[in-house]
C-alpha positions in Angstrom: 51.1 -37.1 5.0 51.0 -33.7 6.9 47.9 -31.2 5.5 47.5 -27.5 5.9 44.7 -28.3 7.7 47.0 -30.0 10.4 49.2 -27.4 10.8 46.1 -24.8 11.2 44.6 -27.2 13.8 48.1 -27.0 15.6 48.4 -23.2 15.3 44.9 -22.7 16.9 45.6 -25.0 20.1 48.9 -23.2 20.5 47.0 -20.0 20.9 44.1 -21.3 23.1 46.0 -24.0 24.9 42.7 -25.5 25.6 41.5 -28.2 23.1 37.5 -27.9 23.9 38.2 -24.1 22.6 40.4 -24.8 20.0 37.6 -27.1 18.7 35.0 -24.6 19.1 36.5 -22.1 17.3 37.4 -24.7 14.5 33.9 -25.6 14.6 34.8 -29.2 15.1 34.7 -31.7 17.8 37.3 -32.1 20.3 38.5 -35.9 19.8 38.9 -35.2 15.9 40.9 -32.4 17.1 43.3 -34.4 19.2 43.7 -37.3 16.9 45.2 -34.9 14.6 47.3 -33.0 16.9 48.5 -37.1 17.7 48.7 -37.9 14.0 50.9 -34.9 13.7 53.4 -35.4 16.2 53.5 -38.8 15.0 54.1 -37.4 11.5 56.8 -35.2 12.6 58.6 -37.7 15.1 58.3 -34.9 18.1 56.0 -34.2 21.1 54.2 -30.8 20.8 52.2 -30.1 23.6 52.5 -31.1 27.0 49.0 -31.8 28.1 47.2 -33.6 31.4 43.5 -32.8 33.0 44.4 -29.2 34.2 46.8 -27.5 31.9 48.1 -27.4 28.3 51.7 -26.4 27.7 53.6 -26.1 24.4 57.0 -28.3 24.4 60.1 -26.6 23.6 60.1 -28.2 20.2 56.1 -27.4 20.0 57.5 -23.4 20.6 59.5 -24.0 17.8 57.0 -25.6 15.5 54.6 -22.8 16.4 57.1 -20.2 15.0 58.0 -21.6 12.0 54.4 -22.7 11.0 53.5 -19.3 11.7 55.9 -17.8 9.2 55.0 -20.3 6.8 51.3 -19.8 6.6 52.3 -16.1 5.7 54.8 -17.1 3.2 52.4 -19.1 1.6 49.6 -16.2 2.1 51.8 -13.8 0.3 52.3 -16.5 -2.6 48.7 -16.5 -2.6 47.9 -13.0 -3.0 51.0 -12.6 -5.3 49.8 -15.0 -7.8 46.0 -13.7 -7.9 47.8 -10.5 -8.8 49.6 -12.1 -11.7 46.8 -13.9 -12.8 45.0 -10.5 -12.8 47.6 -8.5 -14.6 46.7 -5.1 -14.0 43.3 -5.6 -13.0 42.1 -6.3 -9.8 43.2 -4.4 -6.1 46.0 -1.7 -5.4 46.2 -1.2 -2.0 48.3 2.5 -0.7 48.8 3.3 2.7 50.0 7.1 3.8 51.0 8.7 6.9 48.7 12.0 7.6 51.7 14.5 7.6 52.6 13.9 3.8 51.6 15.6 0.5 48.0 14.4 0.7 47.3 16.7 -2.4 50.0 14.5 -4.3 48.1 11.2 -3.1 45.0 12.4 -4.8 46.9 13.3 -7.8 48.5 9.8 -7.7 45.1 8.0 -8.1 43.9 9.7 -10.5 47.0 9.1 -12.2 46.9 5.3 -12.0 42.7 5.2 -12.6 43.7 6.4 -16.2 46.3 4.3 -16.5 45.0 1.3 -15.4 40.7 2.1 -15.5 39.8 -1.8 -14.5 41.8 -1.7 -11.3 40.5 -1.1 -8.1 42.6 1.0 -5.8 42.5 1.5 -2.3 43.6 4.3 -0.2 43.8 4.6 3.3 45.5 6.4 6.3 47.9 4.4 8.3 50.4 4.6 10.6 53.8 3.8 10.2 54.0 0.7 12.5 50.8 -0.9 10.8 52.0 0.2 7.7 55.5 -1.9 8.1 53.2 -4.9 9.0 50.5 -4.5 6.3 53.8 -4.8 3.6 55.8 -7.6 5.6 52.4 -9.7 4.9 51.4 -8.8 2.0 48.5 -6.7 2.3 49.7 -3.5 1.2 51.1 -2.8 -2.3 52.6 0.8 -1.8 53.1 2.5 1.6 54.2 6.3 2.4 55.6 6.5 5.6 58.4 8.2 7.8 61.8 6.6 8.5 63.3 4.9 10.5 62.1 1.7 8.6 64.0 -1.6 9.1 62.8 -5.1 7.7 64.5 -7.4 5.3 60.9 -8.0 3.7 60.6 -4.4 2.5 62.5 -2.1 -0.2 62.5 1.6 0.0 63.2 4.7 -2.0 63.8 8.0 -0.5 61.2 10.2 -1.5 61.7 13.5 -0.1 63.6 15.0 2.9 61.5 17.1 5.3 62.5 19.7 7.3 60.4 21.3 10.5 58.6 24.1 10.9 56.8 26.0 14.0 53.2 27.0 13.4 50.7 29.2 15.6 48.0 31.1 15.9 49.2 34.4 14.9 46.8 36.4 16.7 47.4 35.1 19.6 51.3 34.8 19.6 54.1 37.0 18.4 57.4 35.3 16.9 59.2 37.8 15.0 62.4 35.3 14.3 63.1 31.5 14.7 65.5 32.5 17.9 62.1 33.8 19.5 61.4 29.5 19.7 63.4 29.6 22.9 61.4 31.9 25.2 58.3 29.7 24.5 59.1 27.0 27.4 55.9 27.8 29.5 53.8 27.8 26.2 51.2 24.9 25.6 52.5 22.5 23.2 50.6 20.3 20.5 52.3 16.8 19.5 51.6 13.7 17.7 50.8 11.1 20.3 54.2 9.1 21.7 52.5 5.8 21.1 51.3 6.4 17.8 54.3 7.7 16.4 57.0 7.1 18.9 60.1 8.4 16.5 58.2 11.3 15.6 57.3 12.4 19.0 61.1 12.1 20.6 62.2 14.2 17.4 60.2 16.9 18.4 61.4 17.1 22.0 65.1 17.0 20.3 64.3 20.0 18.7 63.0 21.7 21.9 66.1 20.4 24.2 68.2 22.2 21.2 66.2 25.4 21.6 67.1 24.8 25.4 63.8 23.7 27.0 61.5 21.0 27.4 58.0 21.5 26.1 54.8 21.7 27.8 52.7 19.3 26.1 49.0 19.7 26.7 47.4 18.4 23.6 48.6 14.7 21.6 46.9 13.8 18.5 47.4 10.8 15.9 46.6 13.3 13.1 48.4 16.0 11.4 45.1 17.7 10.7 43.9 17.6 14.1 46.8 19.2 15.3 46.5 21.9 13.0 43.2 22.4 13.9 44.0 22.5 17.2 46.6 25.3 16.7 44.2 27.0 14.7 41.3 27.1 17.6 44.1 28.7 19.8 44.9 25.3 21.9 48.8 25.7 22.0 51.4 25.8 19.2 53.3 22.4 17.8 56.2 21.6 15.0 55.0 20.1 12.4 56.9 19.1 8.9 57.9 21.9 6.6 55.6 20.0 3.8 52.8 20.6 5.8 52.8 23.7 5.2 51.2 24.1 1.4 48.4 22.2 2.5 46.9 24.1 5.2 46.9 28.0 4.1 44.7 29.3 7.2 44.6 32.8 7.4 45.0 32.2 11.3 48.3 30.4 11.1 51.6 31.2 10.8 54.6 28.9 10.2 58.5 29.8 10.7 60.8 26.9 9.4 63.5 25.7 11.9 66.5 26.1 10.2 69.0 26.1 13.2 68.1 22.8 14.2 69.5 21.4 10.9 67.3 18.4 11.9 65.3 16.5 8.9 62.9 13.6 8.6 62.9 11.3 5.5 59.4 10.5 3.9 60.2 6.7 2.2 57.9 4.8 -0.6 57.8 1.0 0.4 57.0 -1.7 -1.4 57.3 -5.4 -0.7 60.3 -7.3 -1.4 60.5 -9.0 -4.8 56.6 -8.1 -5.3 57.1 -5.3 -8.0 54.5 -4.9 -10.6 53.8 -2.6 -13.9 51.4 -0.3 -11.0 54.0 -0.3 -8.4 56.4 0.8 -11.1 53.8 3.5 -12.1 53.2 4.8 -8.7 56.7 5.1 -7.5 57.7 7.1 -10.7 54.9 9.7 -10.7 56.1 10.2 -6.6 59.4 10.9 -7.7 58.7 13.0 -10.4 56.2 15.1 -8.2 58.7 16.3 -5.2 
């Protein structure tokens, strides 16, 4: 009879492609591991590995089996987490992720609101980039994500939180901008952008905005955090383009913001939850945020 340990043993060998290393990481000796894999192959009726004295390789059947088993174990883990959550009712742990360029004050108010409604729940709040949030939501490791579009996943439900425009931010003691039209003269200025590897879609949007004004920005400094970008601009190390919603959270006397209305571009901020995993706390959190904008 096939057991979960057979599947876990198989995945470890498939990962290592070395029976000795796999056995070491599984804390068992190699002969029992080899027997377990042979038993699994007999139960399935297919050879999963080609092995000789020099190397171990997955067969085509083994590659397919690895893909399906990996997905199966992820599904089982999601079921386990969901079952635990149901058993805990509205206690236990509720995990929220957000990106730095959203309403940090509103997120803080959300935690306070939920803590008052569900005093026995443990709320965990982390700033996590969009790609990692999507992975966490798909695997059931996050209960609520606040991130920017696009998001394409059959395992995640989303609601539009708000549409966000763009604004130019600069140190008014060093840069003089009288109107939005002055922006086209800034092709030689130093720019501070979000890191293109951290937020590629957002980075490309900023390049598109500059292109609409007729120039390619001289991006010298990059960061993966909106607060760091604001501080770099505040310290006179460049100018930047940020989400319009950022303005209310960064009222520094050295800074000025100029909304870029001529671009007619905007970004969507989404509330994301694992599909078919709604809960009382999730519904309360989403409801609160939708009323907060």
